[in-house]
C-alpha positions as CSV (number, residue, x, y, z in Angstrom):
1,M,-12.8,1.8,4.4
2,A,-12.4,5.6,4.6
3,R,-9.0,5.3,6.2
4,R,-7.4,4.0,3.0
5,S,-8.0,7.4,1.2
6,A,-6.0,9.3,3.9
7,P,-2.7,11.1,2.9
8,R,0.3,8.9,3.4
9,G,2.5,11.3,5.5
10,L,0.7,11.4,8.8
11,R,-0.7,7.9,8.4
12,H,2.8,6.6,7.9
13,Q,4.1,8.5,11.0
14,I,1.3,7.0,13.1
15,A,2.2,3.5,11.9
16,I,5.8,4.1,12.8
17,A,5.0,5.5,16.2
18,A,2.6,2.6,17.0
19,A,5.3,0.1,15.9
20,Q,7.8,1.8,18.3
21,L,5.3,1.5,21.1
22,I,4.7,-2.2,20.5
23,A,8.4,-2.8,20.3
24,E,8.8,-1.1,23.7
25,Q,5.6,-2.4,25.3
26,S,4.6,-5.7,23.7
27,D,1.5,-6.1,25.9
28,L,-0.1,-3.3,23.8
29,S,-2.6,-4.4,21.2
30,F,-2.4,-2.9,17.7
31,A,-5.5,-0.9,18.5
32,Q,-4.1,0.5,21.7
33,A,-0.8,1.3,20.1
34,R,-2.5,3.0,17.2
35,N,-4.7,5.1,19.5
36,K,-1.7,6.1,21.7
37,A,0.4,7.0,18.6
38,A,-2.5,9.1,17.2
39,K,-2.9,10.9,20.4
40,R,0.8,11.6,20.6
41,L,0.8,13.0,17.1
42,R,-2.4,14.9,17.9
43,C,-4.4,13.2,15.2
44,T,-8.2,13.2,15.6
45,D,-9.1,12.3,12.0
46,Q,-10.1,8.6,11.8
47,R,-9.2,8.6,8.1
48,Q,-5.5,9.1,9.0
49,L,-5.3,5.9,11.1
50,P,-3.2,3.1,9.6
51,E,-4.5,-0.5,9.3
52,N,-3.1,-3.3,11.3
53,H,-1.0,-4.6,8.4
54,E,0.6,-1.2,8.0
55,I,1.6,-1.2,11.7
56,E,2.9,-4.8,11.4
57,Q,5.1,-3.8,8.4
58,A,6.4,-0.8,10.3
59,L,7.2,-3.0,13.3
60,K,9.0,-5.5,11.1
61,S,11.1,-2.6,9.7
62,H,11.7,-1.2,13.2
63,L,13.0,-4.6,14.5
64,E,15.2,-5.1,11.4
65,L,16.7,-1.6,11.7
66,F,17.1,-1.2,15.5
67,Q,17.3,-4.7,16.9
68,A,18.6,-6.8,14.0
69,S,21.6,-8.1,15.9
70,S,19.6,-9.3,18.9
71,Q,16.1,-10.0,17.5
72,A,17.0,-13.4,15.9
73,T,18.6,-14.6,19.1
74,E,15.7,-13.3,21.2
75,L,13.1,-15.0,18.9
76,H,15.0,-18.3,19.2
77,H,14.9,-18.1,23.0
78,L,11.2,-17.2,23.0
79,R,10.4,-20.2,20.8
80,E,12.5,-22.5,23.0
81,S,10.5,-21.2,26.0
82,A,7.3,-21.8,24.1
83,V,8.4,-25.4,23.5
84,G,8.8,-26.0,27.2
85,A,5.4,-24.5,28.0
86,M,3.7,-26.5,25.2
87,R,5.2,-29.7,26.6
88,L,4.0,-28.8,30.1
89,F,0.5,-28.2,28.9
90,S,0.5,-31.0,26.3
91,Q,-2.8,-32.4,27.7
92,Y,-4.6,-29.3,26.3
93,Q,-3.1,-29.8,22.8
94,P,-1.6,-26.3,22.8
95,R,-1.0,-24.2,19.7
96,L,1.4,-21.3,19.4
97,I,-0.1,-18.1,17.9
98,G,0.9,-14.5,17.7
99,P,4.2,-12.6,17.1
100,V,6.5,-15.4,18.5
101,L,5.1,-17.6,15.7
102,T,5.1,-15.0,12.9
103,G,8.7,-13.9,13.9
104,I,7.9,-10.3,14.6
105,A,8.8,-10.5,18.3
106,N,11.4,-9.2,20.7
107,R,12.3,-10.0,24.3
108,H,9.3,-8.0,25.6
109,T,6.8,-10.1,23.5
110,P,4.6,-12.5,25.4
111,I,4.4,-16.1,24.3
112,T,0.7,-16.8,23.5
113,L,-0.5,-20.4,23.6
114,V,-4.0,-21.6,22.8
115,L,-5.2,-24.4,25.2
116,F,-8.3,-26.4,24.5
117,S,-10.5,-27.2,27.5
118,D,-14.2,-27.2,28.0
119,T,-13.8,-25.7,31.4
120,V,-11.5,-22.9,32.5
121,E,-11.4,-24.4,35.9
122,T,-9.5,-27.4,34.6
123,V,-6.6,-25.2,33.4
124,A,-6.7,-23.3,36.7
125,I,-6.4,-26.5,38.7
126,S,-3.4,-27.6,36.6
127,L,-1.7,-24.3,37.3
128,M,-2.4,-24.6,41.0
129,D,-1.2,-28.2,41.1
130,W,2.1,-27.2,39.4
131,K,2.4,-24.2,41.8
132,I,2.6,-21.7,39.0
133,P,1.6,-18.2,40.2
134,C,-0.5,-16.5,37.5
135,Q,-3.0,-13.8,36.7
136,Q,-6.3,-14.3,35.2
137,R,-8.3,-12.0,32.9
138,D,-11.0,-12.1,30.3
139,V,-10.5,-10.8,26.7
140,L,-12.9,-10.1,23.9
141,L,-11.9,-12.0,20.7
142,D,-13.2,-11.5,17.2
143,Y,-14.4,-14.6,15.4
144,S,-15.7,-15.2,11.9
145,H,-19.3,-14.1,11.0
146,K,-18.6,-10.9,13.1
147,K,-18.9,-12.7,16.4
148,R,-17.1,-11.3,19.4
149,I,-16.7,-13.7,22.4
150,A,-15.1,-13.3,25.8
151,R,-12.4,-15.9,26.6
152,T,-10.1,-16.4,29.6
153,V,-6.3,-15.8,29.6
154,F,-3.9,-17.0,32.3
155,S,-0.6,-15.2,32.4
156,F,2.6,-16.3,34.2
157,Q,6.4,-15.7,34.0
158,A,8.6,-18.5,32.7
159,G,12.1,-17.1,33.4
160,T,12.3,-13.8,31.7
161,H,9.4,-14.5,29.4
162,Q,5.7,-13.9,29.9
163,V,3.4,-16.8,28.8
164,D,-0.2,-16.1,28.0
165,L,-2.5,-19.1,28.0
166,L,-5.7,-18.5,26.0
167,V,-8.3,-21.1,27.0
168,L,-10.7,-22.0,24.3
169,P,-13.5,-24.7,24.3
170,N,-12.9,-27.8,22.2
171,T,-15.6,-26.6,19.8
172,D,-13.2,-23.8,18.8
173,R,-10.5,-26.3,17.6
174,H,-11.3,-25.7,14.0
175,N,-12.5,-22.2,14.4
176,L,-9.8,-20.1,16.1
177,P,-10.2,-16.4,16.7
178,L,-9.4,-14.0,13.9
179,D,-5.8,-13.0,13.3
180,P,-5.7,-9.2,14.1
181,I,-3.6,-8.6,11.0
182,E,-5.2,-10.8,8.3
183,E,-8.7,-10.8,9.9
184,R,-8.9,-14.5,9.1
185,P,-9.1,-17.5,11.5
186,Q,-5.7,-18.2,13.0
187,K,-4.2,-21.6,12.5
188,G,-1.4,-21.6,15.1
189,A,1.4,-24.1,15.3
190,S,1.5,-27.4,17.0
191,L,4.6,-28.5,19.1
192,N,6.0,-30.5,16.1
193,Q,5.5,-27.5,13.8
194,L,7.3,-25.2,16.3
195,L,10.2,-27.7,16.6
196,A,10.5,-27.7,12.9
197,L,10.7,-23.8,12.9
198,L,13.4,-24.0,15.6
199,E,15.5,-26.2,13.3
200,Q,15.3,-23.5,10.7
201,D,16.3,-20.6,13.1
């Protein structure tokens, strides 16, 4: 709440710097990019830190200004790769979330798919059966009612694109983690919805 009363100058600079970091290193979260940008600009006042939606707007402006000629093509390729991954993991009823869905993505942006499975091991076995080398990690996700829950992510390379598989239990099907920008439960896109988006690209 206190951040919103901060002067616009430094706050805006931090948002721009954070956006540049995300454009260059898409594996950074908004919080990580904000903290790095604040450190780079020697800001220690929490009131000066921009909200996620301010960083998102700065990122959108950055991509339009510096990567306009290539961003649309790269986004189309990312979505095509997402289609392939969603077809491969169709048994887990995948949903696309994140920047590749919202359109604020470049070639460095990972493709994030939600897979529904009551056991992480089932997804791990599928990856082994298909001989897909991957890395596994746990992430803390925010849910409604101020809940924070650890979930598992598998990451692998599909050509030049990184694919992150976020494994959620079936009970999460109608209660996805909160969107880091809007702070509301994410909806994600099904394969058919993504195909419709591709037709519009």
